[in-house]
C-alpha positions as CSV (number, residue, x, y, z in Angstrom):
1,M,0.0,0.1,0.2
2,N,1.3,3.3,-0.9
3,R,2.3,4.9,2.4
4,R,0.1,8.3,1.7
5,I,-3.0,6.1,1.5
6,A,-1.8,4.5,4.5
7,A,-0.9,7.9,6.1
8,G,-4.1,9.0,5.1
9,L,-6.2,6.3,6.2
10,L,-5.0,6.5,9.5
11,A,-5.4,10.0,9.9
12,A,-8.8,9.7,8.9
13,A,-9.2,7.0,11.4
14,L,-7.5,8.8,14.6
15,A,-9.8,12.0,13.8
16,A,-13.0,9.7,13.7
17,M,-11.9,8.6,17.4
18,S,-11.1,11.7,18.3
19,L,-14.9,12.7,17.8
20,P,-16.7,13.1,20.8
21,A,-19.5,10.3,20.9
22,F,-23.5,11.8,21.4
23,A,-25.8,9.3,22.1
24,A,-28.8,9.4,24.5
25,P,-30.8,6.1,24.7
26,E,-33.7,5.3,22.1
27,P,-37.0,6.6,23.8
28,E,-38.8,3.1,24.6
29,D,-42.3,4.7,23.0
30,P,-42.6,4.2,19.3
31,A,-44.1,7.5,19.0
32,K,-41.0,9.4,20.4
33,Q,-38.4,7.0,17.9
34,T,-37.4,8.4,14.9
35,E,-36.4,6.9,11.2
36,W,-32.1,8.1,12.3
37,G,-32.1,6.7,15.6
38,L,-30.3,9.8,16.9
39,Y,-31.1,11.2,20.5
40,L,-29.3,13.1,22.7
41,T,-29.9,14.9,26.1
42,S,-29.7,18.4,26.4
43,T,-26.1,18.2,27.9
44,E,-25.2,16.0,25.0
45,A,-26.9,18.7,22.6
46,Y,-25.1,21.5,24.1
47,E,-21.6,19.6,23.9
48,M,-22.3,18.5,20.2
49,K,-23.2,22.3,19.5
50,Q,-19.8,23.5,21.4
51,A,-17.6,21.0,19.6
52,M,-18.7,21.1,16.5
53,G,-19.8,24.9,16.1
54,D,-21.3,25.8,12.7
55,K,-21.1,22.2,11.4
56,V,-24.1,21.4,13.1
57,L,-27.6,23.3,13.0
58,F,-29.5,23.5,16.2
59,V,-33.1,24.1,15.7
60,D,-35.5,25.3,19.1
61,V,-39.2,23.8,17.4
62,R,-41.5,25.5,20.1
63,E,-43.9,28.1,19.5
64,P,-42.4,31.9,19.7
65,I,-44.7,32.7,22.5
66,E,-44.2,29.7,24.3
67,I,-40.6,30.4,24.0
68,M,-41.3,34.2,25.5
69,F,-42.7,33.0,28.6
70,T,-40.5,29.6,29.3
71,G,-36.8,31.2,28.2
72,F,-34.6,30.5,25.3
73,T,-31.0,29.8,24.8
74,D,-28.9,31.2,22.5
75,V,-27.2,28.5,21.7
76,V,-29.6,27.6,19.1
77,D,-28.9,28.6,16.0
78,V,-32.6,29.4,14.6
79,N,-36.4,28.7,15.9
80,V,-38.4,27.2,13.4
81,P,-41.5,26.4,15.2
82,Y,-43.2,22.7,14.3
83,M,-46.8,23.8,15.8
84,L,-48.1,27.4,15.9
85,V,-50.9,28.3,18.3
86,N,-54.1,29.2,16.8
87,P,-55.9,31.9,18.6
88,A,-59.1,31.7,16.7
89,R,-59.4,28.0,17.9
90,W,-60.0,26.1,21.1
91,N,-58.4,22.8,21.9
92,P,-61.3,20.1,21.8
93,K,-59.7,18.1,24.6
94,K,-58.1,21.0,26.8
95,P,-59.1,24.3,27.9
96,V,-55.9,25.7,25.8
97,F,-55.4,27.5,22.6
98,A,-55.4,24.9,19.5
99,M,-51.7,24.2,18.2
100,E,-51.6,23.4,14.2
101,P,-48.9,22.4,12.2
102,N,-46.5,24.9,10.9
103,P,-47.0,24.5,7.2
104,D,-43.5,25.9,6.6
105,F,-41.6,23.8,8.8
106,A,-39.4,21.6,6.7
107,D,-38.9,24.5,4.3
108,G,-38.0,26.6,7.3
109,V,-35.1,23.9,8.5
110,M,-33.8,23.5,4.9
111,A,-34.0,27.3,4.5
112,A,-31.7,27.7,7.4
113,L,-29.5,25.3,6.2
114,T,-28.7,27.2,2.9
115,E,-28.5,30.5,4.4
116,R,-25.3,28.9,6.3
117,G,-24.1,27.6,3.7
118,L,-24.6,23.8,4.7
119,D,-26.4,21.2,3.3
120,T,-28.1,17.6,3.9
121,S,-25.1,16.2,5.4
122,T,-25.3,18.6,8.1
123,P,-26.4,17.1,11.3
124,V,-29.3,18.7,12.8
125,I,-30.8,18.9,16.4
126,L,-34.2,19.3,17.2
127,M,-35.3,20.6,20.7
128,C,-39.1,20.8,21.9
129,R,-40.3,21.5,25.2
130,S,-40.1,18.2,26.5
131,G,-38.5,16.0,24.3
132,G,-41.7,14.4,24.2
133,T,-44.7,16.0,21.9
134,R,-42.8,17.8,19.1
135,G,-39.6,16.4,19.2
136,A,-39.8,13.2,17.1
137,P,-42.7,14.3,15.4
138,S,-40.6,17.5,14.4
139,A,-38.2,14.8,13.1
140,K,-40.7,13.0,11.1
141,A,-41.8,15.8,9.2
142,L,-38.2,16.3,7.9
143,S,-38.2,12.5,6.5
144,G,-37.8,12.5,2.9
145,L,-35.6,15.5,2.5
146,G,-32.5,13.9,2.3
147,L,-31.1,14.8,5.8
148,E,-28.4,12.3,6.7
149,K,-28.2,12.8,10.6
150,V,-31.4,14.5,12.6
151,Y,-31.1,13.8,16.4
152,V,-34.0,14.8,18.9
153,V,-33.1,16.2,22.3
154,I,-34.7,13.6,24.6
155,D,-35.4,15.7,27.6
156,G,-36.2,19.2,25.6
157,F,-35.9,22.9,26.9
158,E,-37.6,22.1,30.0
159,G,-37.3,18.9,31.2
160,G,-39.7,16.2,32.6
161,T,-42.6,17.2,34.9
162,V,-42.1,16.3,38.7
163,K,-45.6,15.1,39.8
164,D,-44.8,15.2,43.9
165,H,-43.2,18.6,43.9
166,P,-44.9,20.9,46.9
167,N,-46.2,23.4,44.4
168,G,-47.7,20.8,42.1
169,P,-46.5,19.3,39.0
170,W,-43.5,21.2,38.2
171,R,-41.0,20.7,35.0
172,L,-37.6,20.1,37.4
173,K,-36.6,16.5,35.8
174,D,-33.6,16.7,33.4
175,G,-33.9,19.3,30.5
176,W,-31.8,22.5,29.6
177,K,-32.8,24.7,32.2
178,N,-32.4,22.3,34.8
179,S,-28.8,21.3,33.4
180,G,-27.0,24.2,34.2
181,L,-26.8,25.1,30.8
182,P,-27.0,28.6,29.6
183,W,-30.4,30.2,29.0
184,G,-32.5,33.1,29.8
185,Y,-35.7,35.2,29.5
186,S,-34.3,37.5,26.5
187,L,-35.2,36.7,23.0
188,N,-32.7,36.9,20.1
189,P,-34.9,38.7,17.6
190,D,-32.4,37.2,15.0
191,K,-33.1,33.7,15.9
192,V,-36.7,33.8,16.9
193,Y,-39.4,32.9,14.4
194,T,-42.0,35.6,13.4
195,R,-45.0,35.2,11.4
196,P,-45.4,36.6,8.3
197,E,-47.5,39.5,8.0
């Protein structure tokens, strides 16, 4: 074997070994699983973004009004909501406004890649509130677009609910906010979704 080829293969193997491994366990609930089978905790998502920088697209898929009240992290690259509040309709199952799929979600994620000079080989990280209701469904909405690696943050921004908290059910289990990661209530207008006029 040519020495240059051997040296190149060795360098590639060493580089691959030096990359940090990111992999949360696959959720047991099939509704929370995706065709990519790639899952991260919020801490792993943060570490991956820090390690890979602009070579990964980190998308907050929450509704922007929700973000305004629950907090935001500027570590994400962009907010492209998977679901949008429809204040003209009530949710038929509970006393809140209806949430409806954002018809521009997939296009918004693809546009975010293009705007940054990235392509379908770029890893995409999706984070919702708790990692359950919108995480995997938002990934499934990207199916068929040729994306090679789509990760879902399994504990989301706020984490899971602690049901026996003295103040009632409270989102204190895991999640971005409960993991000591950077966040606050100030929104970045360059990153947060705004509705077309």
